[in-house]
C-alpha positions as CSV (number, residue, x, y, z in Angstrom):
1,X,80.8,105.7,144.1
2,X,81.5,107.1,140.6
3,X,81.2,110.7,141.9
4,X,83.7,109.9,144.6
5,X,86.3,108.7,142.0
6,X,85.8,111.8,139.9
7,X,86.8,114.0,143.0
8,X,90.1,112.3,143.5
9,X,93.1,114.4,142.4
10,X,95.9,112.5,140.8
11,X,99.5,113.7,140.3
12,X,100.6,114.4,136.8
13,X,102.8,111.3,136.6
14,X,99.9,109.0,137.5
15,X,97.6,110.5,134.9
16,X,100.4,110.3,132.3
17,X,101.1,106.6,133.2
18,X,97.4,105.8,132.9
19,X,97.2,107.5,129.5
20,X,100.2,105.6,128.2
21,X,98.9,102.3,129.6
22,X,95.5,102.8,127.9
23,X,97.2,103.5,124.6
24,X,99.2,100.3,125.0
25,X,96.1,98.3,125.7
26,X,95.9,96.8,122.2
27,X,98.4,94.4,120.6
28,X,98.3,96.2,117.3
29,X,99.4,99.4,118.9
30,X,102.3,97.7,120.6
31,X,103.4,96.3,117.3
32,X,103.0,99.7,115.6
33,X,105.2,101.3,118.3
34,X,107.8,98.5,117.9
35,X,107.8,99.1,114.1
36,X,108.1,102.9,114.5
37,X,110.9,102.5,117.1
38,X,113.0,100.5,114.6
39,X,112.8,103.2,111.9
40,X,113.0,107.0,111.7
41,X,109.4,107.6,110.5
42,X,106.8,106.1,108.2
43,X,103.5,106.8,106.5
44,X,100.1,105.1,107.2
45,X,100.4,103.2,103.9
46,X,103.7,101.7,105.1
47,X,102.0,100.3,108.1
48,X,99.0,99.0,106.0
49,X,101.5,97.0,104.0
50,X,103.1,95.7,107.2
51,X,99.9,94.7,109.0
52,X,97.0,92.7,107.5
53,X,94.5,95.4,108.6
54,X,92.4,98.0,106.8
55,X,93.8,101.5,106.5
56,X,90.9,102.9,108.6
57,X,91.8,100.4,111.4
58,X,95.5,101.4,111.3
59,X,94.5,105.1,111.3
60,X,92.4,104.6,114.4
61,X,95.3,102.9,116.2
62,X,97.6,105.8,115.1
63,X,95.1,108.3,116.4
64,X,95.0,106.6,119.8
65,X,98.8,106.5,120.0
66,X,99.0,110.2,119.0
67,X,96.4,111.3,121.5
68,X,98.4,109.5,124.2
69,X,101.5,111.4,123.1
70,X,103.5,108.3,122.2
71,X,103.8,109.2,118.5
72,X,103.7,112.4,116.5
73,X,102.5,113.0,113.0
74,X,103.6,115.5,110.5
75,X,101.2,116.5,107.7
76,X,102.8,116.0,104.4
77,X,99.8,116.3,102.1
78,X,98.1,114.1,101.2
79,X,99.8,111.9,103.7
80,X,100.9,112.0,107.4
81,X,104.3,110.9,108.4
82,X,104.4,109.3,111.9
83,X,107.3,108.7,114.2
84,X,107.9,108.1,117.9
85,X,107.5,111.1,120.1
86,X,111.0,110.7,121.7
87,X,110.4,112.9,124.8
88,X,107.1,111.2,125.7
89,X,108.5,107.7,124.8
90,X,111.3,108.2,127.3
91,X,108.8,109.5,129.9
92,X,106.6,106.4,129.4
93,X,109.6,104.1,129.8
94,X,110.6,105.9,133.0
95,X,107.1,105.9,134.4
96,X,106.6,102.2,133.7
97,X,110.0,101.3,135.0
98,X,109.2,103.1,138.3
99,X,105.8,101.6,138.5
100,X,107.1,98.0,138.1
101,X,110.2,98.5,140.2
């Protein structure tokens, strides 16, 4: 059965929706996105102060959101500044809206 599923071709929008949904599959990531949406950008340390989690945990959640394309990071040594990836954020909103409509 697994082999059969791997052979299915999906349209680009379906793959993008699944990628976004997977990234939103943890409450902390949703809270991080809400936090980033309400401000221009922030650093990992800012989020560590906001959430009662270890920096490594926050960093892992940021990595997942970045890999999904929902946020972007700009290296500003020794820190990384994160903000919402506006184009992909709008794409995700559109895809979820269409999916639930």
